[in-house]
C-alpha positions as CSV (number, residue, x, y, z in Angstrom):
1,M,149.1,79.1,53.2
2,N,149.2,82.9,53.0
3,L,152.0,84.8,54.8
4,S,151.9,88.5,55.6
5,E,154.1,91.0,57.3
6,E,154.1,94.8,57.7
7,F,157.0,97.2,57.9
8,D,157.4,100.9,58.7
9,F,160.5,102.6,57.2
10,H,160.5,106.0,58.8
11,G,156.9,106.5,57.9
12,I,156.8,104.6,54.7
13,G,154.5,101.6,55.0
14,L,155.1,98.3,53.2
15,R,153.1,95.1,53.3
16,L,154.8,91.8,52.1
17,N,152.7,88.8,51.3
18,A,153.4,85.3,50.0
19,T,150.6,83.2,48.5
20,A,152.3,79.8,48.2
21,S,154.0,77.6,50.8
22,F,157.1,77.1,48.7
23,R,157.8,80.8,49.0
24,E,158.0,80.6,52.8
25,N,161.8,80.4,52.8
26,V,162.2,83.6,50.7
27,F,159.5,85.3,52.8
28,L,161.2,84.5,56.1
29,K,164.6,85.7,54.7
30,L,163.1,89.1,53.7
31,K,161.3,89.3,57.1
32,T,164.6,88.8,58.9
33,D,166.5,91.2,56.5
34,F,164.2,94.0,57.3
35,S,163.3,93.1,60.8
36,F,164.5,96.6,62.0
37,A,161.4,98.0,60.3
38,R,158.8,95.4,61.3
39,Q,155.8,97.1,62.7
40,I,152.0,97.0,62.4
41,I,151.0,99.9,60.3
42,N,147.6,101.5,61.0
43,K,147.0,102.7,57.4
44,E,147.0,101.4,53.9
45,P,150.6,100.9,53.0
46,E,152.3,103.0,50.3
47,I,154.0,99.8,48.9
48,S,152.5,96.3,48.6
49,I,154.5,93.3,47.4
50,V,153.2,89.8,46.8
51,L,155.3,86.7,46.1
52,K,153.3,84.5,43.7
53,E,153.6,81.2,42.0
54,P,153.9,81.6,38.2
55,S,150.5,81.1,36.5
56,T,149.3,82.2,33.0
57,S,145.9,82.7,34.5
58,D,147.3,85.6,36.4
59,G,148.5,87.2,33.2
60,Q,152.1,86.4,33.8
61,N,152.9,86.2,30.1
62,L,151.3,89.7,29.5
63,R,154.1,92.0,28.3
64,G,152.9,95.1,26.5
65,V,155.1,97.6,24.6
66,P,158.9,97.2,25.0
67,L,160.3,100.2,26.9
68,F,163.9,99.6,27.7
69,K,166.3,96.9,29.1
70,T,168.7,96.9,32.0
71,P,171.6,94.5,32.6
72,I,169.3,92.2,34.5
73,C,165.8,92.5,32.9
74,R,163.6,93.7,30.0
75,V,160.9,96.3,30.8
76,Y,157.5,96.5,29.1
77,G,154.5,98.8,29.6
78,K,150.8,98.4,29.2
79,G,148.7,101.4,30.4
80,R,149.4,101.9,34.1
81,H,151.0,98.5,34.3
82,R,154.7,97.7,34.0
83,I,156.2,94.3,33.5
84,C,159.9,93.6,34.3
85,D,161.0,90.3,32.8
86,Y,164.1,88.8,34.4
87,G,164.1,85.6,32.3
88,G,163.5,82.0,33.2
89,G,159.8,82.8,34.1
90,T,160.7,85.4,36.7
91,Q,158.6,88.6,36.3
92,V,157.5,91.6,38.3
93,H,154.1,93.2,37.5
94,A,153.8,96.7,38.9
95,L,150.8,99.0,39.1
96,N,151.5,102.6,40.2
97,Y,148.6,105.0,41.0
98,G,147.8,107.8,43.4
99,G,151.0,107.5,45.4
100,K,150.4,103.7,45.9
101,R,152.7,101.1,44.4
102,N,151.6,97.4,44.1
103,F,153.9,94.7,42.9
104,E,153.5,91.0,42.1
105,I,156.6,88.8,41.7
106,F,156.3,85.5,39.8
107,S,159.2,83.1,39.9
108,E,160.1,79.4,40.2
109,D,163.7,80.3,40.9
110,E,164.1,80.8,44.7
111,N,167.5,82.6,44.4
112,L,166.3,85.0,41.7
113,L,163.0,85.6,43.5
114,Y,164.9,86.6,46.6
115,E,167.2,88.9,44.7
116,V,164.4,90.6,42.8
117,A,162.3,91.0,45.9
118,Y,165.2,92.3,48.1
119,T,166.3,94.9,45.5
120,L,162.6,95.9,44.8
121,I,162.1,96.6,48.5
122,L,165.3,98.7,48.6
123,S,164.5,100.6,45.4
124,S,160.8,101.3,46.1
125,V,161.3,102.2,49.8
126,G,164.3,104.3,48.9
127,E,162.4,106.3,46.3
128,A,159.6,106.9,48.8
129,L,162.0,108.0,51.5
130,D,163.7,110.3,49.1
131,L,160.5,112.1,48.5
132,K,160.2,112.6,52.3
133,G,163.7,114.1,52.5
134,Y,165.4,110.9,53.9
135,H,168.3,110.3,51.5
136,R,170.3,107.1,51.3
137,V,174.1,107.5,51.0
138,H,176.4,104.7,50.0
139,G,178.7,104.6,53.0
140,L,179.4,103.4,56.5
141,G,177.5,105.3,59.2
142,F,178.6,104.9,62.8
143,S,179.0,106.8,66.1
144,F,181.5,106.9,69.0
145,K,181.8,109.2,72.0
146,D,178.7,111.1,71.0
147,L,180.1,111.9,67.6
148,T,178.7,110.6,64.4
149,Y,180.6,109.8,61.3
150,L,180.0,108.9,57.6
151,L,182.7,107.0,55.9
152,I,182.6,107.1,52.1
153,L,185.0,104.7,50.3
154,P,185.8,103.8,46.7
155,S,184.4,100.6,45.2
156,G,186.1,97.7,47.0
157,G,187.3,100.0,49.8
158,G,186.1,97.6,52.5
159,K,183.2,99.3,54.3
160,S,181.8,96.1,55.5
161,A,185.2,94.8,56.6
162,L,185.8,98.0,58.6
163,A,182.3,97.7,60.1
164,T,183.0,94.1,61.1
165,L,186.3,95.1,62.8
166,L,184.7,98.1,64.5
167,R,182.0,95.9,66.0
168,E,184.8,94.6,68.2
169,K,185.3,98.0,69.7
170,Q,183.2,98.8,72.8
171,G,181.1,101.9,72.5
172,V,180.8,102.0,68.7
173,K,177.2,102.0,67.3
174,F,176.0,101.8,63.7
175,F,173.4,103.3,61.4
176,S,174.3,101.1,58.4
177,D,177.4,99.7,56.7
178,E,175.7,100.2,53.3
179,T,173.1,103.0,53.1
180,P,172.5,105.1,56.2
181,L,169.9,107.9,55.8
182,I,170.6,111.6,56.1
183,K,167.9,114.3,56.5
184,K,168.7,118.0,57.4
185,G,172.2,117.0,58.5
186,V,170.9,114.2,60.8
187,M,171.8,110.6,60.3
188,Y,169.1,108.0,60.6
189,P,169.5,104.2,60.9
190,F,168.8,101.9,58.0
191,P,170.6,98.8,59.3
192,L,170.5,96.2,56.5
193,R,172.5,93.1,57.2
194,V,176.3,93.5,56.9
195,S,177.2,92.4,53.4
196,M,180.6,91.0,52.3
197,V,182.1,88.6,49.8
198,P,182.9,85.2,51.2
199,R,186.7,85.4,50.9
200,V,186.7,88.6,53.0
201,A,184.5,87.1,55.6
202,Q,186.8,84.1,55.7
203,A,189.9,86.3,56.0
204,L,188.3,88.1,58.9
205,G,187.3,84.9,60.6
206,V,183.6,85.6,60.5
207,E,181.6,82.8,62.0
208,I,178.0,83.9,62.4
209,K,175.2,81.4,62.9
210,D,172.5,83.6,61.4
211,K,174.4,84.6,58.2
212,H,173.0,83.5,54.8
213,I,174.4,83.5,51.3
214,F,173.0,86.0,48.8
215,K,173.3,84.5,45.3
216,R,172.8,87.1,42.6
217,K,172.1,86.7,38.9
218,I,175.0,88.8,37.4
219,Y,177.0,89.9,40.4
220,P,179.2,87.9,42.8
221,E,177.5,86.2,45.8
222,K,177.7,87.8,49.2
223,I,177.3,86.8,52.8
224,L,174.6,88.7,54.8
225,I,175.2,89.0,58.5
226,P,172.7,90.5,60.9
227,W,173.2,93.3,63.4
228,N,172.3,93.0,67.0
229,D,169.6,95.5,68.1
230,S,172.0,96.9,70.8
231,E,174.5,97.9,68.0
232,V,172.1,100.2,66.2
233,D,172.1,103.8,67.1
234,S,169.2,106.3,67.2
235,P,169.2,109.5,64.9
236,R,172.1,111.8,65.5
237,R,173.5,115.0,64.0
238,L,176.3,114.2,61.5
239,D,179.7,115.5,62.8
240,G,182.3,114.1,60.4
241,I,182.6,113.0,56.8
242,L,185.6,110.8,56.0
243,V,186.3,110.3,52.3
244,G,188.7,107.5,51.4
245,K,191.0,106.7,48.6
246,F,193.8,104.1,48.1
247,I,197.4,105.1,48.7
248,D,200.6,104.0,46.9
249,P,201.0,100.5,48.2
250,I,204.8,100.8,48.3
251,N,205.5,104.2,49.9
252,G,202.3,105.1,51.7
253,K,200.7,104.2,55.0
254,P,197.0,104.6,56.0
255,Q,196.3,107.9,57.6
256,I,193.4,110.3,58.3
257,S,193.9,114.1,58.1
258,P,191.6,117.2,58.1
259,A,190.4,118.3,54.7
260,G,188.3,121.1,53.2
261,Q,184.5,120.9,53.1
262,T,184.6,120.5,49.3
263,L,186.0,117.0,49.8
264,G,183.0,116.1,51.9
265,L,180.7,117.7,49.3
266,R,182.3,115.8,46.5
267,G,181.9,112.5,48.4
268,L,178.2,113.2,49.0
269,V,177.6,114.1,45.4
270,H,179.1,110.8,44.3
271,S,177.5,108.6,46.9
272,M,174.1,110.3,47.6
273,V,173.2,112.8,44.8
274,V,174.2,110.5,42.0
275,G,173.8,107.6,44.3
276,I,176.7,105.3,43.0
277,G,176.3,102.0,44.8
278,V,172.8,102.7,46.1
279,A,170.0,100.3,45.0
280,Q,167.9,102.4,42.8
281,M,166.7,100.0,40.2
282,A,166.1,101.6,36.8
283,E,163.3,99.1,35.9
284,H,161.3,100.5,38.9
285,M,162.3,104.1,39.1
286,L,162.2,105.3,35.4
287,R,158.5,106.0,34.9
288,L,156.9,108.8,33.0
289,N,154.5,109.5,35.8
290,A,157.5,109.8,38.2
291,L,159.6,112.3,36.3
292,G,158.4,115.2,38.5
293,G,159.2,113.3,41.6
294,L,162.6,112.3,40.3
295,S,163.4,115.9,39.6
296,R,162.4,116.8,43.2
297,I,164.5,114.0,44.5
298,G,167.6,115.2,42.6
299,A,167.2,118.8,43.9
300,S,166.6,117.6,47.4
301,R,169.6,115.3,47.4
302,A,171.8,118.2,46.1
303,K,170.5,120.5,48.8
304,E,171.2,117.9,51.5
305,A,174.7,117.4,50.3
306,V,175.4,121.1,50.7
307,I,173.8,121.3,54.1
308,S,175.5,118.2,55.5
309,S,179.0,119.1,54.1
310,L,178.8,122.7,55.5
311,N,177.6,121.5,58.9
312,S,180.2,118.7,59.3
313,K,184.0,118.5,59.4
314,S,185.6,116.7,56.4
315,F,188.6,114.3,56.6
316,S,190.7,112.5,54.0
317,F,191.3,108.8,54.7
318,L,194.2,107.3,52.8
319,L,193.6,103.6,52.7
320,G,196.0,100.7,52.5
321,R,195.0,97.2,51.3
322,D,195.1,95.6,54.8
323,A,191.6,95.9,56.4
324,R,193.0,95.5,60.0
325,E,195.6,98.2,59.5
326,N,192.9,100.6,58.1
327,A,190.6,99.7,61.1
328,S,193.4,100.4,63.5
329,V,194.0,103.9,62.0
330,L,190.3,104.6,62.1
331,E,190.1,103.5,65.8
332,E,193.0,105.8,66.7
333,F,191.3,108.7,64.9
334,I,187.9,108.3,66.7
335,D,189.7,107.7,70.1
336,S,191.5,111.1,69.6
337,R,188.4,113.2,69.0
338,E,186.2,114.7,71.6
């Protein structure tokens, strides 16, 4: 049985295929994860991904010249081909030419197949969007009362917990709790499933029928929870950038206060220009024939950081360790602004 689905990510076409029935579960998960972009595309897609059963006849064991390794895989090259070996028989074969990117993923391990395919989609689509000026930023994007906010938090700052609690507030809409897009000072939706570690979901009392567990090779597992279509906002001009940091747990209380534009700029440099926390997989991005494009991406991200920080108000968000207390302060802040 052959399965096929097409996606349009703000003008970037992707076709996903599966060539074996035992890949149906992974295919359906990916189809649901990226359902916000499902659309028939009337062109040859920029990105093609095929989930395939391991087979030596398909050249799965072909490796080529060792190039480098990442924490999760070893990378080999052979002409225009690239082979990423994740171990245990899981490999990605890539062919990049003329602006088109074709990938074949071979795996017997369903969890690893899903992780590799999911991050491959994020990385390849993200690179293509970068080249069109749509830049992912690691933060929570949301709107309320016709004002749009980007919340940039430190690692473990609780973006997804805050998003989950804000979902309870009437009138709040979202762009993403992970990587909203910014282009020319405008925020665009990229609503991946809400992602959080199981203990946080349990503490918040999350009981969602459509959630599923994301088991990862070297990172802790997470729970992925879908958005409702009605919760996702359309593109809007960015009005405020909130940059968070943890406070002294003994003497401090959560608070939000105005800050200089340099704070917003520093937050964007960290979370968008450098892209800390953004899925930009080295095994797929670091290519000799892509160096010119990567240079353009870096320059475009830096320009966007300056534009967005100059055209938005910046705020400092001092965070406590209690997600509900942080959410309460954030709600009071957005209620007070017009």
